Structures are given as C-alpha cells and as structure tokens.
VMD Tcl script that builds the backbone (N, CA, C; Angstrom):
set m [mol new atoms 132]
animate dup $m
set s [atomselect $m all]
$s set {name element resname resid chain x y z} {
  {N N MET 1 A -8.963 0.221 -2.604}
  {CA C MET 1 A -8.326 0.763 -1.826}
  {C C MET 1 A -9.621 1.099 -0.796}
  {N N GLU 2 A -10.856 1.783 -0.588}
  {CA C GLU 2 A -12.265 2.053 -0.212}
  {C C GLU 2 A -11.752 1.139 1.088}
  {N N ARG 3 A -11.472 -0.265 0.658}
  {CA C ARG 3 A -11.496 -1.718 1.795}
  {C C ARG 3 A -10.955 -1.693 2.334}
  {N N ASP 4 A -8.968 -1.215 1.943}
  {CA C ASP 4 A -8.452 -0.553 2.715}
  {C C ASP 4 A -8.298 0.706 3.358}
  {N N LEU 5 A -9.334 1.404 2.599}
  {CA C LEU 5 A -9.133 2.581 3.975}
  {C C LEU 5 A -10.282 2.267 4.997}
  {N N PHE 6 A -11.047 1.299 5.297}
  {CA C PHE 6 A -11.783 1.237 6.017}
  {C C PHE 6 A -10.928 0.178 6.785}
  {N N LEU 7 A -10.251 -0.710 6.051}
  {CA C LEU 7 A -9.203 -1.306 7.506}
  {C C LEU 7 A -8.263 -1.134 8.305}
  {N N ALA 8 A -7.842 0.331 7.810}
  {CA C ALA 8 A -6.533 1.377 8.406}
  {C C ALA 8 A -7.597 2.670 9.249}
  {N N ALA 9 A -8.598 2.325 8.657}
  {CA C ALA 9 A -9.578 3.759 10.320}
  {C C ALA 9 A -9.634 2.696 11.231}
  {N N LYS 10 A -10.132 1.562 11.012}
  {CA C LYS 10 A -10.113 0.711 12.141}
  {C C LYS 10 A -8.977 0.451 12.914}
  {N N GLN 11 A -8.362 0.409 12.191}
  {CA C GLN 11 A -7.290 0.143 13.485}
  {C C GLN 11 A -6.058 1.340 13.468}
  {N N LEU 12 A -6.606 2.810 13.460}
  {CA C LEU 12 A -6.478 3.745 14.405}
  {C C LEU 12 A -7.442 4.555 14.695}
  {N N GLU 13 A -8.452 3.821 15.141}
  {CA C GLU 13 A -8.880 4.434 15.214}
  {C C GLU 13 A -8.664 4.859 17.149}
  {N N ASP 14 A -7.838 4.846 17.526}
  {CA C ASP 14 A -7.235 5.061 19.169}
  {C C ASP 14 A -6.595 5.956 19.290}
  {N N THR 15 A -6.156 6.132 17.434}
  {CA C THR 15 A -5.387 6.864 17.716}
  {C C THR 15 A -5.693 8.836 17.942}
  {N N ASP 16 A -5.386 9.898 17.472}
  {CA C ASP 16 A -5.562 11.146 16.996}
  {C C ASP 16 A -5.513 11.512 16.037}
  {N N GLU 17 A -7.243 12.614 16.304}
  {CA C GLU 17 A -7.420 12.409 14.722}
  {C C GLU 17 A -6.241 12.956 13.586}
  {N N GLU 18 A -5.316 13.769 13.636}
  {CA C GLU 18 A -4.136 14.157 12.854}
  {C C GLU 18 A -3.829 12.578 12.732}
  {N N ALA 19 A -2.599 12.341 13.450}
  {CA C ALA 19 A -2.133 11.064 13.273}
  {C C ALA 19 A -3.064 10.260 11.915}
  {N N MET 20 A -4.445 10.426 12.281}
  {CA C MET 20 A -5.184 9.089 11.613}
  {C C MET 20 A -5.295 9.951 10.084}
  {N N THR 21 A -5.384 11.420 9.934}
  {CA C THR 21 A -5.840 11.455 8.476}
  {C C THR 21 A -4.199 11.666 7.778}
  {N N ALA 22 A -3.315 11.693 8.576}
  {CA C ALA 22 A -2.108 11.589 7.940}
  {C C ALA 22 A -1.545 10.258 7.493}
  {N N ASN 23 A -2.002 9.021 8.130}
  {CA C ASN 23 A -1.621 7.771 7.835}
  {C C ASN 23 A -2.665 7.647 6.342}
  {N N LEU 24 A -4.150 8.033 6.575}
  {CA C LEU 24 A -5.031 7.556 5.309}
  {C C LEU 24 A -4.333 8.021 4.564}
  {N N GLU 25 A -4.141 9.049 4.984}
  {CA C GLU 25 A -3.418 10.078 2.985}
  {C C GLU 25 A -2.180 9.400 3.097}
  {N N ARG 26 A -1.624 8.855 3.477}
  {CA C ARG 26 A -0.592 7.459 3.140}
  {C C ARG 26 A -0.841 6.865 2.318}
  {N N LEU 27 A -1.960 6.158 2.872}
  {CA C LEU 27 A -2.288 5.356 2.294}
  {C C LEU 27 A -3.418 5.301 0.746}
  {N N VAL 28 A -4.000 6.613 0.518}
  {CA C VAL 28 A -4.308 6.996 -0.934}
  {C C VAL 28 A -2.660 7.119 -1.535}
  {N N ARG 29 A -1.729 7.948 -1.476}
  {CA C ARG 29 A -0.616 8.476 -1.923}
  {C C ARG 29 A 0.227 7.133 -2.629}
  {N N ALA 30 A -0.340 5.714 -1.903}
  {CA C ALA 30 A 0.412 4.233 -1.851}
  {C C ALA 30 A -0.237 4.117 -3.434}
  {N N TYR 31 A -1.991 4.363 -3.113}
  {CA C TYR 31 A -2.270 4.136 -4.365}
  {C C TYR 31 A -2.400 5.373 -6.171}
  {N N ASP 32 A -2.143 6.117 -5.698}
  {CA C ASP 32 A -2.107 6.915 -6.674}
  {C C ASP 32 A -1.206 8.606 -5.662}
  {N N PRO 33 A 0.053 8.731 -6.722}
  {CA C PRO 33 A 0.331 9.707 -5.781}
  {C C PRO 33 A 0.167 10.478 -5.614}
  {N N CYS 34 A -0.196 11.081 -6.086}
  {CA C CYS 34 A -0.514 13.111 -6.553}
  {C C CYS 34 A -1.291 13.038 -5.186}
  {N N ILE 35 A -0.198 14.449 -4.150}
  {CA C ILE 35 A -1.147 14.439 -3.110}
  {C C ILE 35 A -2.621 14.911 -2.830}
  {N N SER 36 A -3.055 15.912 -3.947}
  {CA C SER 36 A -3.889 16.604 -3.948}
  {C C SER 36 A -5.127 15.237 -3.833}
  {N N CYS 37 A -4.667 14.565 -4.328}
  {CA C CYS 37 A -6.382 13.044 -4.347}
  {C C CYS 37 A -6.126 12.250 -2.896}
  {N N ALA 38 A -5.258 12.656 -1.784}
  {CA C ALA 38 A -4.927 12.155 -0.671}
  {C C ALA 38 A -6.002 13.448 0.137}
  {N N VAL 39 A -5.572 14.620 -0.523}
  {CA C VAL 39 A -6.654 15.119 -0.296}
  {C C VAL 39 A -8.104 15.222 0.098}
  {N N HIS 40 A -7.834 15.542 -0.736}
  {CA C HIS 40 A -10.298 15.286 -1.418}
  {C C HIS 40 A -10.569 13.900 -0.905}
  {N N VAL 41 A -9.555 12.929 -0.381}
  {CA C VAL 41 A -10.477 11.731 -0.314}
  {C C VAL 41 A -10.624 12.185 0.921}
  {N N VAL 42 A -9.447 12.265 1.753}
  {CA C VAL 42 A -9.931 12.415 3.398}
  {C C VAL 42 A -10.765 13.324 3.678}
  {N N ARG 43 A -11.599 13.947 4.508}
  {CA C ARG 43 A -12.138 15.135 4.232}
  {C C ARG 43 A -12.496 15.419 6.330}
  {N N LYS 44 A -12.824 16.529 6.261}
  {CA C LYS 44 A -12.766 17.240 7.870}
  {C C LYS 44 A -14.643 17.751 8.415}
}
mol reanalyze $m
mol bondsrecalc $m
mol representation Tube
mol addrep $m
C-alpha cells in the first residue's frame, strides 16, 4: 500500500491538494474500506 500511495502521489503532483487527498484516500479504501483509516493515513 505504501508503494502504491507513493506512486499515485507522484502521478497526482500536478493536481490541487483537495483532489490529491481524495484520490489517495480512495486508494487506501481499496485496501481497507474503513473510512477512518483513510483519514488517518493522509495527514494534512
């Protein structure tokens, strides 16, 4: 998951922060559908 988040973040680096956060949270939920887990992984 960590590697996938890193690769996704690199691909999304030209997007705004809100879009990047939403996409990274979606990726975390693909591994674990618990919404609170996605919120804790992406820290602002």
